[in-house]
C-alpha positions as CSV (number, residue, x, y, z in Angstrom):
1,M,-11.3,1.1,62.1
2,D,-10.3,2.9,58.9
3,R,-11.8,6.3,59.4
4,A,-10.9,7.6,55.9
5,A,-12.3,4.6,54.1
6,L,-15.5,4.7,56.2
7,A,-16.0,8.4,55.6
8,A,-15.4,8.1,51.9
9,F,-17.7,5.1,51.5
10,L,-20.5,6.8,53.5
11,R,-20.2,10.0,51.5
12,T,-20.1,8.2,48.1
13,R,-23.1,6.0,48.9
14,R,-25.1,9.0,50.2
15,E,-24.4,11.0,47.1
16,A,-25.4,8.1,44.9
17,L,-29.0,8.1,46.3
18,Q,-31.7,10.4,45.2
19,P,-34.7,11.5,47.3
20,E,-37.1,9.4,45.1
21,D,-35.0,6.3,45.8
22,I,-36.1,6.4,49.4
23,G,-39.7,7.5,48.8
24,L,-39.2,11.3,49.3
25,P,-40.4,13.9,46.8
26,A,-37.7,15.2,44.6
27,G,-38.6,18.8,45.5
28,A,-36.6,21.8,44.3
29,R,-33.2,21.5,42.7
30,R,-30.6,20.7,45.2
31,R,-27.2,22.4,45.7
32,T,-25.5,19.1,46.4
33,R,-25.7,15.6,44.9
34,G,-27.7,12.9,46.4
35,L,-29.3,12.9,49.9
36,R,-28.6,15.4,52.6
37,R,-26.7,14.2,55.7
38,E,-29.7,14.9,57.9
39,E,-31.9,12.7,55.6
40,V,-29.5,9.8,56.0
41,A,-29.3,10.4,59.8
42,T,-33.1,10.4,60.0
43,L,-33.4,7.1,58.0
44,A,-30.7,5.5,60.3
45,A,-32.3,6.8,63.5
46,M,-29.3,8.8,64.6
47,S,-28.4,12.4,65.1
48,T,-27.2,14.5,62.2
49,D,-24.2,15.5,64.3
50,Y,-23.2,11.9,64.8
51,Y,-23.5,11.0,61.1
52,T,-21.6,14.2,60.1
53,R,-18.7,13.3,62.3
54,L,-18.5,9.9,60.7
55,E,-18.2,11.5,57.2
56,Q,-15.6,13.9,58.6
57,E,-13.4,11.1,59.9
58,R,-13.8,12.2,63.5
59,G,-16.6,10.1,64.9
60,P,-16.4,7.2,67.4
61,Q,-16.4,3.6,66.2
62,P,-20.1,2.8,65.3
63,S,-21.7,-0.2,67.0
64,E,-22.9,-3.1,65.0
65,Q,-26.5,-2.0,65.5
66,M,-25.6,1.5,64.2
67,L,-23.8,0.0,61.1
68,A,-26.9,-2.1,60.4
69,S,-29.0,1.0,60.5
70,L,-26.7,2.8,58.1
71,A,-26.6,-0.1,55.7
72,R,-30.4,-0.1,55.6
73,A,-30.6,3.7,55.3
74,L,-28.2,3.8,52.4
75,R,-29.9,0.8,50.7
76,L,-26.6,-1.2,50.6
77,S,-26.3,-4.6,49.0
78,T,-25.0,-7.5,51.1
79,D,-21.5,-7.0,49.8
80,E,-21.6,-3.3,50.4
81,R,-22.9,-3.9,53.9
82,D,-20.1,-6.3,54.7
83,Y,-17.6,-3.8,53.4
84,L,-19.1,-1.1,55.6
85,F,-18.7,-3.3,58.7
86,R,-15.1,-4.2,57.9
87,V,-13.9,-0.6,57.3
88,A,-15.6,0.3,60.6
89,G,-13.5,-2.4,62.4
90,R,-16.4,-4.8,62.9
91,N,-16.9,-8.4,61.8
92,A,-19.4,-8.7,58.9
93,P,-22.7,-10.2,60.1
94,S,-23.2,-13.9,59.6
95,S,-26.1,-15.3,57.7
96,V,-27.8,-16.1,61.1
97,S,-27.4,-12.6,62.5
98,A,-30.1,-11.5,64.9
99,A,-30.5,-8.4,62.8
100,P,-31.0,-9.5,59.2
101,H,-29.9,-7.2,56.4
102,V,-33.1,-6.0,54.6
103,A,-33.0,-6.8,50.9
104,P,-32.6,-3.5,49.0
105,A,-35.0,-4.6,46.3
106,L,-37.8,-5.0,48.8
107,L,-36.9,-1.7,50.4
108,R,-37.2,0.1,47.0
109,V,-40.7,-1.2,46.7
110,L,-41.6,-0.3,50.3
111,D,-40.3,3.2,49.8
112,R,-43.0,3.8,47.2
113,L,-45.9,2.5,49.3
114,D,-47.1,5.4,51.4
115,D,-50.9,5.0,51.1
116,T,-51.3,1.4,52.1
117,P,-49.9,-0.7,55.0
118,A,-46.7,-2.6,54.0
119,L,-44.0,-4.3,56.0
120,I,-40.9,-6.5,55.3
121,I,-40.6,-9.6,57.4
122,S,-38.0,-12.4,57.8
123,D,-38.7,-16.1,57.3
124,L,-39.3,-16.3,61.0
125,A,-42.0,-13.6,60.8
126,E,-39.8,-10.9,62.4
127,T,-40.8,-7.4,61.2
128,L,-37.7,-5.8,59.9
129,V,-39.2,-2.6,58.5
130,Q,-42.7,-1.2,58.3
131,N,-44.1,1.9,56.7
132,R,-46.2,4.6,58.4
133,M,-49.5,2.9,57.5
134,A,-48.4,-0.4,58.9
135,K,-47.4,1.2,62.2
136,A,-50.8,3.0,62.3
137,L,-52.5,-0.4,61.8
138,F,-50.4,-2.7,63.9
139,G,-48.2,-0.5,66.1
140,D,-44.4,-0.6,66.1
141,L,-43.6,-4.3,65.4
142,T,-39.9,-3.6,65.3
143,R,-39.5,-2.8,69.0
144,Y,-39.4,-6.4,70.2
145,T,-36.2,-8.3,71.1
146,G,-35.2,-11.9,71.6
147,H,-37.7,-14.6,70.6
148,A,-40.5,-12.0,70.8
149,R,-39.2,-10.4,67.6
150,S,-41.1,-13.3,65.8
151,E,-44.8,-12.9,65.4
152,I,-45.0,-16.7,65.8
153,Y,-43.6,-16.5,69.3
154,R,-45.8,-13.6,70.3
155,W,-48.9,-15.2,68.9
156,F,-48.5,-18.4,71.0
157,T,-47.3,-16.7,74.2
158,D,-49.1,-13.4,74.5
159,P,-52.9,-13.4,74.2
160,E,-52.9,-9.7,73.6
161,Q,-51.3,-10.3,70.2
162,R,-54.5,-11.9,69.0
163,V,-56.9,-9.0,69.4
164,V,-56.0,-7.7,65.9
165,Y,-57.9,-10.6,64.4
166,P,-61.6,-11.7,64.8
167,E,-61.9,-14.7,67.0
168,D,-63.2,-17.1,64.3
169,Y,-60.1,-16.3,62.2
170,R,-57.5,-17.1,64.9
171,P,-57.4,-20.9,64.4
172,H,-56.6,-20.4,60.7
173,H,-53.9,-17.9,61.5
174,S,-52.4,-20.3,64.1
175,R,-52.2,-23.1,61.6
176,A,-50.8,-20.8,58.9
177,L,-48.0,-19.6,61.2
178,V,-47.0,-23.1,62.2
179,A,-47.1,-24.5,58.7
180,N,-44.9,-21.6,57.5
181,L,-42.5,-22.2,60.3
182,R,-42.2,-25.9,59.3
183,V,-41.2,-24.8,55.8
184,V,-38.3,-22.8,57.3
185,Y,-37.5,-25.6,59.8
186,G,-37.2,-28.0,56.9
187,Q,-34.8,-25.7,55.0
188,L,-32.5,-24.8,58.0
189,G,-32.7,-27.8,60.2
190,P,-33.2,-28.4,64.0
191,K,-30.0,-26.5,65.0
192,S,-31.0,-23.3,63.3
193,R,-32.9,-20.4,64.8
194,A,-36.1,-21.9,63.4
195,G,-35.3,-25.1,65.4
196,E,-34.6,-23.1,68.5
197,L,-38.0,-21.4,68.1
198,V,-39.8,-24.7,67.7
199,A,-38.2,-26.1,70.8
200,V,-39.1,-23.1,72.9
201,L,-42.7,-22.9,71.7
202,C,-43.3,-26.7,72.2
203,K,-42.5,-26.1,75.8
204,L,-44.5,-22.9,76.3
205,S,-47.6,-23.5,74.2
206,A,-49.7,-26.7,74.2
207,E,-51.6,-25.2,71.2
208,F,-48.4,-24.8,69.2
209,A,-47.2,-28.3,70.2
210,E,-50.4,-29.8,69.0
211,L,-50.3,-28.0,65.7
212,W,-46.6,-28.8,65.2
213,E,-47.5,-32.5,65.4
214,R,-49.9,-32.2,62.5
215,Q,-46.9,-31.9,60.1
216,E,-48.6,-29.3,58.0
217,V,-46.3,-27.5,55.5
218,A,-47.3,-24.4,53.6
219,K,-45.9,-21.0,52.6
220,R,-48.6,-18.4,52.2
221,F,-48.5,-16.3,49.1
222,A,-51.8,-14.4,49.3
223,D,-54.5,-14.2,51.9
224,H,-57.8,-12.4,52.6
225,K,-58.3,-11.3,56.1
226,T,-60.2,-9.0,58.5
227,L,-58.2,-6.9,60.8
228,L,-59.6,-5.2,63.9
229,H,-58.6,-1.5,64.5
230,P,-59.4,0.2,67.9
231,E,-61.1,3.2,66.2
232,L,-62.1,2.0,62.8
233,G,-63.3,-1.4,63.6
234,P,-63.1,-4.4,61.2
235,I,-61.0,-3.7,58.0
236,E,-61.2,-6.3,55.2
237,V,-57.9,-6.5,53.3
238,D,-56.1,-8.6,50.8
239,C,-52.5,-9.5,51.7
240,Q,-50.1,-9.9,48.8
241,V,-46.6,-11.1,49.3
242,L,-43.4,-10.5,47.4
243,F,-40.4,-12.7,48.3
244,T,-36.7,-12.3,47.8
245,E,-35.1,-14.9,45.5
246,D,-34.0,-17.1,48.4
247,Q,-37.4,-16.5,50.1
248,S,-35.7,-15.5,53.3
249,Q,-37.5,-12.2,53.4
250,A,-40.9,-11.0,52.2
251,L,-42.7,-7.8,51.6
252,L,-46.4,-7.9,52.8
253,V,-48.7,-5.4,51.2
254,L,-52.3,-4.9,52.5
255,T,-54.8,-3.5,50.0
256,A,-58.6,-3.4,49.6
257,P,-60.6,-3.2,46.4
258,P,-61.4,0.4,45.2
259,R,-64.7,1.8,46.6
260,S,-65.0,-1.0,49.1
261,E,-65.6,-0.3,52.8
262,G,-62.1,-1.7,53.5
263,H,-60.6,0.8,51.0
264,E,-62.5,3.7,52.6
265,K,-61.2,2.7,56.1
266,L,-57.6,2.4,54.8
267,Q,-58.0,5.9,53.4
268,L,-59.2,7.1,56.8
269,L,-56.3,5.3,58.5
270,N,-54.0,7.2,56.2
271,V,-55.4,10.5,57.5
272,L,-55.5,9.5,61.1
273,G,-52.0,7.9,61.2
274,N,-51.0,6.8,64.7
275,E,-53.6,9.1,66.4
276,R,-55.7,7.4,69.1
277,F,-58.9,8.9,70.4
278,P,-59.8,8.9,74.1
279,V,-62.7,6.7,75.0
280,T,-65.8,8.7,76.1
281,S,-68.7,7.4,78.2
């Protein structure tokens, strides 16, 4: 671990970012350049003291998970992320890492979306990042581990995952998930993580196995759907998707036409946030 190189790199990248780069208001004129240490620490889900010690060349060696969080917080490119790992004494993540590096270009767009649900997903439907509105609508989708990180796995193995959609829409969603997975399977092959997911689901879910045998192939670019919220009820939204150049990650943005009932409910969701109301008799 090269403490001096790590500290210099973190400090330089922090000073290169402005509050508006991460979706924060610029506010009053700042005494120092770039982001504050506490802002980076918050974005990386670590204590300010821990981050400060890294910049002061006196912190412990960061774990790979911590480095991935820092790379995301500092909006590093893939090359910059790999450099961060190496000066910290860790191997740079492989292309099949269990924790994909979120594309900075998608993060920049997500940072500016505060009033509508938006999330970044991998090609295996793993939620990598979601904004406040998406958490209010779906809950924290980044908390899962293992195969359960993929919505496809959860959809076919956990009935509770389906309550967010009306019953008559669920068969369509099942087919869309499987058809999308076949696209990735065709690109990466049977020995990839996509192939592993297919093998596991064919054993666990008869529905998945039947749909897989249909050989349907499709990558969704836009969709109209109804989502069910515990307090607000049905919310009709349009789902627009922005892919990275290699289509390995996608930004999903959920919107509703102005003055529509769906738009009004999204506005209410923006006010309510993650608040849940007790059920009264």
